[in-house]
C-alpha positions in Angstrom: 39.1 -27.2 -32.6 42.5 -26.5 -31.6 43.3 -23.6 -29.4 44.8 -20.3 -30.6 45.6 -19.2 -27.2 49.3 -18.3 -26.4 50.6 -18.3 -22.8 51.7 -14.7 -23.2 48.4 -13.3 -24.4 45.8 -11.7 -21.6 42.7 -12.8 -21.7 40.4 -9.9 -21.3 36.7 -10.4 -19.6 34.5 -7.4 -19.3 31.5 -8.8 -16.6 28.7 -6.6 -17.5 24.9 -7.3 -16.1 23.8 -7.6 -19.2 26.6 -9.4 -21.2 29.9 -10.6 -20.7 32.6 -9.9 -23.3 35.3 -11.9 -24.1 38.4 -11.7 -26.0 42.5 -11.5 -26.0 44.6 -8.2 -25.5 45.9 -6.5 -28.4 42.5 -7.3 -30.6 40.1 -4.5 -31.4 37.0 -5.9 -30.8 35.9 -9.0 -28.2 35.8 -12.6 -29.8 32.8 -13.7 -27.6 29.9 -11.8 -26.0 27.5 -13.9 -23.8 24.3 -13.1 -22.1 24.2 -12.9 -18.5 22.1 -15.8 -18.2 22.6 -19.1 -16.7 20.1 -22.1 -17.3 20.0 -25.0 -14.7 18.0 -28.2 -14.8 17.8 -31.2 -13.0 19.7 -34.4 -13.8 18.1 -37.6 -12.5 19.8 -41.1 -12.3 23.0 -40.1 -13.5 25.7 -42.2 -12.2 28.3 -39.4 -12.4 26.0 -37.2 -10.6 25.0 -39.0 -7.7 24.0 -36.2 -5.5 21.7 -34.9 -8.6 23.4 -31.6 -8.9 21.6 -29.5 -11.3 23.6 -29.2 -14.6 24.2 -25.7 -15.6 23.8 -24.6 -19.0 25.9 -21.4 -20.5 25.9 -19.3 -24.0 25.0 -21.2 -27.3 24.5 -24.4 -25.3 21.4 -22.6 -23.2 20.4 -20.8 -26.0 19.9 -24.0 -28.0 18.0 -25.7 -24.9 15.7 -23.0 -24.7 14.8 -22.9 -28.4 14.2 -26.5 -28.3 12.2 -26.6 -24.9 12.9 -30.3 -24.5 14.4 -29.6 -21.1 12.6 -27.7 -18.2 15.4 -24.8 -17.5 15.2 -22.5 -15.0 17.0 -19.1 -15.9 19.4 -17.1 -13.6 21.4 -14.2 -13.8 24.8 -14.7 -12.0 25.7 -10.8 -12.7 23.6 -8.1 -10.9 24.0 -4.4 -10.6 27.7 -5.0 -11.9 28.3 -7.7 -9.0 28.7 -11.5 -8.9 25.4 -12.5 -7.5 25.9 -16.1 -7.3 29.9 -17.3 -7.0 29.2 -20.7 -7.6 27.6 -20.4 -10.9 29.8 -18.0 -11.9 32.8 -20.6 -11.3 31.6 -22.5 -14.0 30.3 -19.8 -16.3 33.9 -18.3 -16.3 35.4 -22.2 -16.9 33.2 -22.4 -19.7 34.3 -19.5 -21.2 37.8 -19.9 -21.0 37.5 -24.1 -22.0 34.5 -24.2 -24.6 34.6 -20.2 -25.7 38.2 -19.5 -26.0 39.4 -23.4 -26.2 42.0 -23.0 -23.7 42.9 -26.5 -22.5 45.6 -25.6 -19.7 44.0 -22.9 -17.3 47.1 -22.8 -15.4 49.0 -20.9 -18.4 45.9 -18.1 -18.6 46.8 -14.6 -17.9 43.4 -12.3 -17.0 42.7 -9.1 -16.8 39.2 -9.0 -15.4 37.2 -5.3 -15.8 35.0 -4.8 -12.7 32.3 -1.6 -11.6 34.5 1.1 -10.1 32.6 1.1 -7.2 33.1 -2.6 -5.9 35.1 -3.0 -3.0 38.6 -4.3 -2.6 37.3 -7.3 -0.2 34.8 -8.2 -2.9 37.6 -8.5 -5.6 39.6 -10.6 -2.8 36.7 -13.2 -2.9 37.1 -13.3 -6.8 40.7 -14.0 -6.4 40.1 -17.1 -5.0 38.2 -18.4 -7.6 40.6 -17.5 -10.1 43.7 -19.0 -8.5 42.4 -21.3 -6.1 39.4 -23.0 -8.3 40.6 -22.3 -11.9 44.4 -21.9 -11.0 44.9 -19.3 -13.3 48.7 -17.7 -14.2 47.8 -14.2 -13.1 44.9 -11.9 -12.5 44.8 -8.1 -12.8 41.5 -6.4 -11.6 41.1 -2.9 -13.4 37.9 -0.8 -13.2 35.9 0.0 -16.2 35.8 3.7 -15.5 39.5 4.1 -16.2 39.6 1.5 -19.0 36.7 3.4 -21.0 38.7 6.2 -21.0 41.9 4.9 -21.6 40.2 3.3 -24.7 40.5 6.8 -26.3 43.9 7.2 -25.3 43.1 9.3 -22.3 44.2 9.0 -18.8 42.8 12.0 -17.4 39.3 13.0 -18.0 35.6 12.2 -16.9 34.2 8.8 -17.3 30.7 8.6 -17.9 29.6 5.0 -18.2 26.1 4.3 -19.2 25.3 0.6 -18.7 22.7 -1.9 -18.5 22.1 -1.5 -14.3 24.1 1.4 -13.4 25.2 4.6 -14.8 28.4 5.7 -13.4 30.3 9.1 -13.3 33.6 9.4 -12.3 36.4 12.1 -12.4 39.9 10.0 -13.5 43.4 11.5 -12.9 46.6 9.9 -14.3 44.4 6.7 -14.5 43.1 6.6 -10.8 39.6 7.6 -10.2 38.6 10.3 -7.6 36.1 8.4 -5.9 35.1 11.1 -3.6 33.4 12.5 -6.6 31.7 9.3 -7.8 28.4 9.6 -8.9 26.0 6.6 -9.8 22.2 5.7 -10.6 20.4 2.8 -11.6 18.0 4.9 -14.0 20.2 3.0 -17.1 19.3 0.6 -19.6 17.3 -2.1 -18.0 14.8 0.8 -16.6 14.5 2.6 -20.2 13.9 -1.1 -21.6 11.0 -1.7 -19.0 9.6 2.2 -19.7 9.5 1.4 -23.2 7.8 -2.1 -22.6 5.2 -0.6 -20.5 4.8 2.2 -23.6 4.2 -0.5 -25.9 1.6 -1.7 -23.7 -0.1 1.4 -23.2 -0.6 2.1 -27.3 -1.8 -1.3 -27.2 1.0 -3.1 -29.3 0.9 -6.2 -27.9 3.9 -8.8 -28.2 1.9 -11.4 -26.1 2.5 -14.0 -29.1 6.0 -14.2 -28.8 8.3 -16.1 -26.2 9.7 -14.3 -23.3 12.9 -14.5 -24.8 11.7 -13.3 -28.3 9.6 -10.4 -26.6 12.8 -8.9 -24.6 15.1 -9.2 -27.9 12.3 -7.0 -29.7 11.7 -4.2 -27.1 15.7 -3.8 -26.8 15.7 -3.8 -30.9 13.4 -1.3 -30.9 14.8 0.6 -28.2 18.5 0.6 -29.9 16.9 1.2 -33.6 13.9 3.5 -33.1 14.1 5.4 -29.6 16.1 8.8 -29.6 16.8 11.6 -27.0 14.9 14.8 -27.6 16.6 18.1 -27.5 12.9 19.4 -26.7 11.0 16.8 -24.8 7.6 18.1 -24.4 7.5 20.1 -27.8 8.9 16.8 -29.8 6.6 14.6 -28.1 3.5 16.4 -28.8 4.6 17.8 -32.2 3.7 16.2 -35.8 5.7 13.0 -36.8 8.1 14.3 -39.3 9.6 10.9 -39.5 9.0 9.1 -42.9 6.8 5.7 -43.1 10.3 3.6 -43.5 12.1 5.4 -40.3 8.6 5.2 -38.0 7.9 1.4 -39.0 9.1 -1.5 -37.3 8.8 -4.8 -38.6 8.3 -7.8 -36.1 9.8 -11.3 -36.7 6.1 -12.4 -38.1 6.6 -9.9 -40.5 3.5 -7.4 -38.8 4.6 -3.7 -39.1 4.1 -1.8 -36.2 4.2 2.3 -36.2 6.8 4.0 -33.6 5.0 7.4 -32.4 6.9 10.2 -30.9 5.4 9.4 -27.6 7.2 5.9 -28.0 10.2 7.2 -29.4 11.1 9.7 -27.0 9.5 8.9 -23.4 11.4 6.0 -22.2 14.7 7.5 -23.0 13.7 10.8 -21.4 14.0 9.1 -18.1 17.8 9.9 -18.3 16.7 13.4 -17.7 13.7 13.5 -15.7 13.4 10.3 -13.5 9.9 11.0 -12.6 9.1 9.6 -16.1 9.4 6.0 -14.7 7.9 7.1 -11.0 11.6 7.1 -9.2 13.4 10.2 -7.5 17.2 10.6 -8.7 19.4 13.4 -10.3 19.3 13.9 -13.9 22.4 12.9 -16.1 23.7 16.4 -16.7 23.2 17.1 -12.9 25.3 13.9 -11.8 27.9 14.9 -14.4 28.0 18.8 -12.9 28.1 17.4 -9.4 31.0 15.1 -9.8 33.3 17.7 -11.6 32.1 20.2 -8.6 33.8 17.9 -6.1 37.0 17.7 -7.8 39.8 20.8 -7.5 39.1 23.8 -9.3 42.5 23.5 -11.3 41.1 20.0 -12.4 37.7 21.1 -13.8 38.8 22.4 -16.8 40.3 19.6 -17.9 37.5 16.9 -16.6 35.1 19.5 -18.8 37.4 19.3 -22.2 37.6 15.2 -22.0 34.2 14.0 -20.9 34.4 10.1 -22.3 31.2 8.6 -22.9 30.7 4.8 -22.5 28.1 1.8 -22.4 25.3 0.8 -24.7 23.1 3.6 -23.1 25.4 5.8 -24.7 24.4 5.0 -28.2 21.1 6.9 -28.2 21.0 9.5 -31.2 20.5 13.2 -29.6 22.3 12.5 -26.4 25.2 14.4 -26.8 23.3 17.5 -27.9 21.1 17.4 -24.8 23.7 16.9 -22.6 25.3 20.0 -24.1 22.3 22.0 -23.9 21.2 20.9 -20.1 24.8 21.2 -18.8 25.1 25.0 -19.9 22.0 25.7 -18.3 22.9 24.4 -14.9 26.7 24.6 -14.6 27.7 27.1 -11.9 28.5 30.5 -13.2 27.4 29.3 -16.6 28.9 27.6 -19.3 29.5 28.1 -23.0 29.4 25.1 -25.4 33.1 25.8 -26.6 34.2 25.0 -22.9 33.6 21.5 -22.7 33.9 18.4 -24.9 32.7 14.8 -25.3 34.6 11.8 -26.3 32.1 9.6 -28.2 34.1 6.3 -30.4 31.4 4.8 -32.3 32.3 1.5 -30.4 31.7 3.0 -27.2 29.4 0.0 -26.0 32.6 -1.7 -25.4 35.0 0.6 -24.2 35.8 -1.1 -21.3 36.6 -4.0 -23.1 38.5 -1.7 -25.6 40.5 -0.3 -22.8 41.5 -3.3 -21.4 42.5 -4.9 -24.6 44.9 -2.2 -24.9 46.0 -2.2 -21.5 46.6 -6.1 -21.9 49.0 -5.6 -25.0 51.6 -3.3 -22.9 54.5 -4.8 -21.4 53.7 -3.3 -18.0 50.7 -6.3 -17.2 53.0 -8.2 -15.5 54.4 -5.9 -13.3 50.7 -4.7 -12.1 49.1 -8.1 -12.3 49.2 -10.6 -8.9 50.7 -14.0 -10.1 49.9 -17.6 -8.3 53.4 -17.4 -6.7 53.1 -14.5 -4.8 49.5 -15.0 -4.2 50.0 -18.9 -2.7 53.8 -17.7 -1.0 51.9 -15.7 2.2 48.4 -16.9 2.9 47.9 -14.1 5.4 49.0 -11.5 3.3 46.4 -12.1 0.3 44.3 -9.0 1.6 47.0 -7.0 1.7 48.4 -8.2 -2.0 45.0 -7.4 -3.4 44.7 -3.9 -1.8 48.2 -2.8 -2.9 47.4 -4.5 -6.8 44.1 -3.6 -7.7 43.1 -0.6 -9.5 
């Protein structure tokens, strides 16, 4: 396959804990979405591998091997909690993405925009820069935080970024493109915890998925969560009320054509963890309280602008009923009281990819090269690399 990559293009990579989104700047959506999974298996008696180093598999190659069950593959997640957990594995994953996924033959021509968690340190980004310049030998790299890009995807440069992801929920005010870090709020009561809660609920109500493989089982639970689970306006009332959904609305067909019924206790319970962490035996502030806390840590002059521009992003923000519940709860707990008319949520229908879309928009601007770190300046002053990273990461 011939590469369509032009060296003027910017490759945008959003390193998520659930999926890694990849594409070219200026495009509307990611071209490729990879599960954050790596498979390794031992290769014996290979002349090209005298040390018997395990072979790593990613993407479609991994899915094919897992499906065929011909190899004993050990699965792992190289990204955990929004951070690279296994650097050696991730080096090869990025190489696979660029060479096999995007079909780029000359990595030294590549310009990268790497999307990272807002709370990750510049020292951490410096380690990533070493991989991109010293191992992959790319042309340039720009590190951008996902919170600012989620906001930018809506055309805003100031507002409250509310990112509800797989491993972490992050709320941070953004002013003129820069995060106000002392007002950062984050929680691990996010997509993964909600999925686990739903799995427990299905077991509690004797809906067994044991006949499916672990891979199939996780896909089914995630699919039920995304299609069948809502956020209640009045949790206690709705979870105990008569089921008013139609037979079609409360029925879910499993891959083997068995139909299961999603009751209100299953439909509303797991997502309620965003508003009451005791649901999953945790002690964490509710999502509305985190939003209010973040806004209240900012100057009074900025608060109304934040209330007027609250931008939702990430896959967990896709729950039906989320905005209405947030509006009700924030009205009740905002200091001094607040009217619904005083605040506004911005929720694009493609917001599960909002950080990537913002990165695509930024990468298409002429200012990219002035913001990015290029290989020449990175190599010119070996002792000043950390200083360069500190000045040019956002």
